[in-house]
C-alpha positions as CSV (number, residue, x, y, z in Angstrom):
1,M,-7.3,-37.1,-6.4
2,T,-6.6,-34.5,-3.7
3,N,-8.8,-31.4,-3.0
4,S,-7.6,-28.1,-4.3
5,P,-6.4,-25.6,-1.6
6,V,-8.8,-22.9,-0.5
7,M,-8.5,-19.9,-2.9
8,S,-7.1,-16.7,-1.3
9,R,-9.1,-13.5,-1.8
10,R,-6.4,-12.0,-4.0
11,K,-6.5,-15.1,-6.2
12,A,-10.3,-14.9,-6.3
13,L,-9.9,-11.3,-7.6
14,Q,-7.6,-12.5,-10.4
15,V,-10.1,-15.2,-11.3
16,A,-12.9,-12.6,-11.2
17,A,-11.1,-10.3,-13.6
18,A,-10.5,-13.2,-16.0
19,G,-14.1,-14.2,-15.7
20,L,-15.3,-10.8,-16.6
21,A,-13.2,-10.8,-19.6
22,F,-15.0,-13.9,-20.9
23,G,-18.5,-12.8,-19.7
24,V,-18.6,-15.2,-16.8
25,A,-20.1,-14.1,-13.4
26,A,-17.3,-13.2,-11.0
27,P,-17.1,-14.6,-7.5
28,L,-17.5,-12.2,-4.6
29,A,-14.4,-10.9,-2.8
30,A,-14.2,-9.6,0.7
31,S,-12.9,-6.0,1.2
32,T,-9.4,-5.2,2.1
33,P,-8.8,-5.4,5.9
34,A,-9.0,-1.9,7.4
35,Q,-6.3,-0.5,9.7
36,I,-5.8,2.7,11.6
37,E,-4.8,5.9,9.8
38,G,-2.1,6.6,12.4
39,P,-0.9,10.0,13.6
40,F,1.2,10.9,10.6
41,F,-1.2,11.6,7.8
42,P,0.1,14.8,6.2
43,K,-1.6,17.9,7.4
44,R,0.2,20.6,5.4
45,P,-0.1,21.0,1.6
46,Q,3.0,19.9,-0.4
47,P,4.2,21.3,-3.7
48,E,4.5,17.9,-5.2
49,K,2.3,14.7,-4.6
50,D,2.9,12.9,-7.9
51,A,3.4,9.1,-8.4
52,D,7.2,9.2,-8.1
53,M,8.0,9.7,-4.4
54,T,11.7,9.0,-4.9
55,R,12.1,12.5,-6.5
56,F,11.2,15.8,-4.9
57,A,11.1,19.1,-6.6
58,G,14.2,21.2,-6.1
59,H,16.4,18.3,-5.1
60,A,19.0,16.8,-7.5
61,H,19.3,13.5,-5.7
62,R,16.7,10.9,-5.4
63,A,15.5,9.5,-2.0
64,K,17.7,7.2,-0.1
65,G,16.7,3.6,0.1
66,D,15.7,0.6,-2.0
67,V,13.4,1.8,-4.8
68,V,10.2,-0.2,-5.4
69,D,7.2,0.1,-7.8
70,I,3.8,-0.7,-6.4
71,R,1.1,-1.4,-8.9
72,G,-2.5,-2.6,-8.4
73,Q,-6.2,-2.0,-8.9
74,V,-8.9,-0.5,-6.8
75,L,-11.9,-2.9,-7.1
76,D,-15.3,-3.4,-5.6
77,E,-16.4,-6.6,-3.9
78,T,-17.5,-8.2,-7.1
79,G,-14.1,-7.6,-8.7
80,L,-15.2,-4.7,-10.9
81,P,-12.6,-1.9,-11.2
82,I,-13.3,1.5,-9.6
83,A,-12.3,4.4,-11.9
84,G,-11.3,7.8,-10.6
85,A,-10.8,6.7,-7.0
86,L,-8.5,9.0,-5.0
87,V,-5.6,7.1,-3.5
88,D,-3.5,8.7,-0.8
89,V,-0.1,7.0,-0.1
90,W,2.2,8.1,2.7
91,Q,5.1,6.6,4.7
92,A,8.3,7.0,6.6
93,N,11.6,7.5,4.9
94,A,14.3,4.8,4.7
95,Q,15.4,5.8,8.3
96,G,11.9,5.3,9.7
97,R,11.0,8.9,10.0
98,Y,7.9,10.7,8.7
99,S,8.1,14.3,7.4
100,H,5.5,15.3,9.9
101,E,5.5,17.7,12.9
102,A,4.2,15.0,15.3
103,D,7.0,12.5,14.6
104,T,9.6,12.7,17.4
105,N,11.9,10.1,15.9
106,P,15.4,11.5,16.1
107,K,16.4,9.9,12.8
108,P,17.2,12.3,10.0
109,L,14.7,13.6,7.4
110,D,15.5,13.0,3.7
111,A,15.1,16.2,1.7
112,G,14.9,14.2,-1.5
113,F,12.0,12.0,-0.4
114,Q,8.4,13.1,-1.3
115,G,6.8,11.1,1.5
116,W,3.2,11.5,0.3
117,A,1.5,10.9,-3.1
118,Q,-2.1,11.4,-4.3
119,L,-3.2,9.3,-7.2
120,L,-6.3,8.8,-9.3
121,T,-7.1,5.4,-10.7
122,D,-7.6,5.0,-14.4
123,A,-10.5,3.6,-16.3
124,E,-9.5,0.1,-15.2
125,G,-9.1,1.1,-11.6
126,R,-5.3,0.9,-11.9
127,Y,-2.8,2.9,-9.9
128,Q,1.0,2.9,-9.7
129,V,3.5,4.6,-7.4
130,R,7.3,4.5,-7.2
131,T,8.7,4.8,-3.7
132,I,11.3,3.4,-1.4
133,V,11.1,0.6,1.2
134,P,10.5,2.5,4.5
135,G,12.5,1.9,7.6
136,A,11.2,0.3,10.8
137,Y,10.9,2.5,13.8
138,P,10.3,2.1,17.6
139,V,6.9,2.9,19.0
140,D,7.3,3.2,22.8
141,G,10.3,1.1,23.7
142,T,8.3,-2.2,23.8
143,W,7.9,-2.9,20.1
144,T,9.0,-1.8,16.7
145,R,6.8,-1.2,13.7
146,P,7.9,-3.1,10.6
147,P,8.3,-1.4,7.3
148,H,4.8,-0.4,6.1
149,I,3.0,2.0,3.8
150,H,-0.3,3.7,4.5
151,F,-3.2,3.8,2.0
152,K,-6.4,5.8,2.1
153,V,-8.9,5.3,-0.8
154,A,-12.0,7.3,-1.4
155,S,-14.6,7.1,-4.2
156,R,-18.2,8.3,-4.4
157,G,-20.6,5.4,-3.5
158,Y,-18.1,3.5,-1.5
159,R,-16.9,3.4,2.1
160,E,-13.6,5.1,2.6
161,L,-10.8,2.5,3.0
162,V,-7.9,3.2,5.3
163,T,-5.3,0.4,5.6
164,Q,-1.6,-0.4,5.7
165,M,0.6,-2.5,3.4
166,Y,3.5,-4.6,4.7
167,F,6.4,-6.3,3.0
168,D,6.1,-10.0,2.8
169,G,8.8,-12.0,4.7
170,N,9.9,-9.2,7.0
171,A,10.6,-10.7,10.4
172,L,9.0,-7.8,12.3
173,N,5.6,-8.5,10.8
174,A,5.1,-11.4,13.2
175,L,5.6,-9.1,16.2
176,D,3.6,-6.0,15.1
177,K,0.7,-5.3,17.4
178,L,-1.4,-3.6,14.8
179,L,-0.9,-6.3,12.2
180,L,-1.7,-9.0,14.8
181,E,-5.1,-7.4,15.3
182,V,-6.0,-8.5,11.7
183,P,-7.3,-12.1,11.6
184,A,-4.5,-14.5,10.6
185,A,-6.5,-15.6,7.5
186,E,-6.6,-12.0,6.2
187,R,-3.1,-10.8,6.9
188,G,-1.9,-12.0,3.5
189,E,-4.2,-9.4,1.9
190,L,-1.9,-6.7,3.4
191,M,1.4,-8.1,2.2
192,L,3.4,-7.0,-0.8
193,A,5.6,-9.6,-2.4
194,L,8.4,-8.0,-4.4
195,G,9.8,-9.6,-7.6
196,T,13.4,-9.6,-8.8
197,A,15.1,-6.3,-9.5
198,D,15.1,-5.0,-13.0
199,A,18.2,-3.5,-14.9
200,Q,17.9,-0.3,-12.8
201,G,17.7,-2.3,-9.5
202,V,14.0,-1.6,-9.0
203,R,11.7,-4.3,-7.7
204,A,8.0,-4.3,-8.2
205,G,4.9,-5.9,-6.6
206,R,1.1,-5.8,-6.9
207,F,-1.2,-4.6,-4.1
208,D,-4.9,-4.5,-4.9
209,L,-7.4,-2.6,-2.8
210,V,-11.1,-3.8,-2.4
211,M,-13.8,-1.3,-1.3
212,K,-17.3,-1.8,0.1
213,R,-20.3,0.0,-1.3
214,V,-22.1,2.4,0.9
């Protein structure tokens, strides 16, 4: 009989949730790897920061790009859900440009793209956001950032978590200087694997976020 493969942290969280449902002690899970906030966290208030970033108030057309639903839970290191956590989500549009005064990318803005969402987790620590796959963009002529989405999570009693989420299978991931700073064994925790498209052409994936207690 062969040995079972080492369990990933995401799988461990799934087992933890199942164990809690049956009253079994949950295994510990390491926190989500942190990454830099970057220079494009929104500074100016926006009239709309809801969970659908593909629609922006006052614009008839939805954002350009492939629509995706991202769902997940905010959890502590024992696998327990964190209710009422504030989740900031921000990203570039499908052309790889942020709606931010510091972004000098010459690509066009998308007036129908919200670009920033603020969410609160429910009683089970769940969140969901609809957005588009962001475009890649050049950094300084020597490398290109792969499509990625920024997350910042805050909750009383926990250390603020700032990280970035990447799209599993994108060839640029293997060349990204920021992602390569994350230990190889932990990079899978920052990947979103998308399922097949539904009848509306929307794909979905799960991205859990694990916070440390203060």
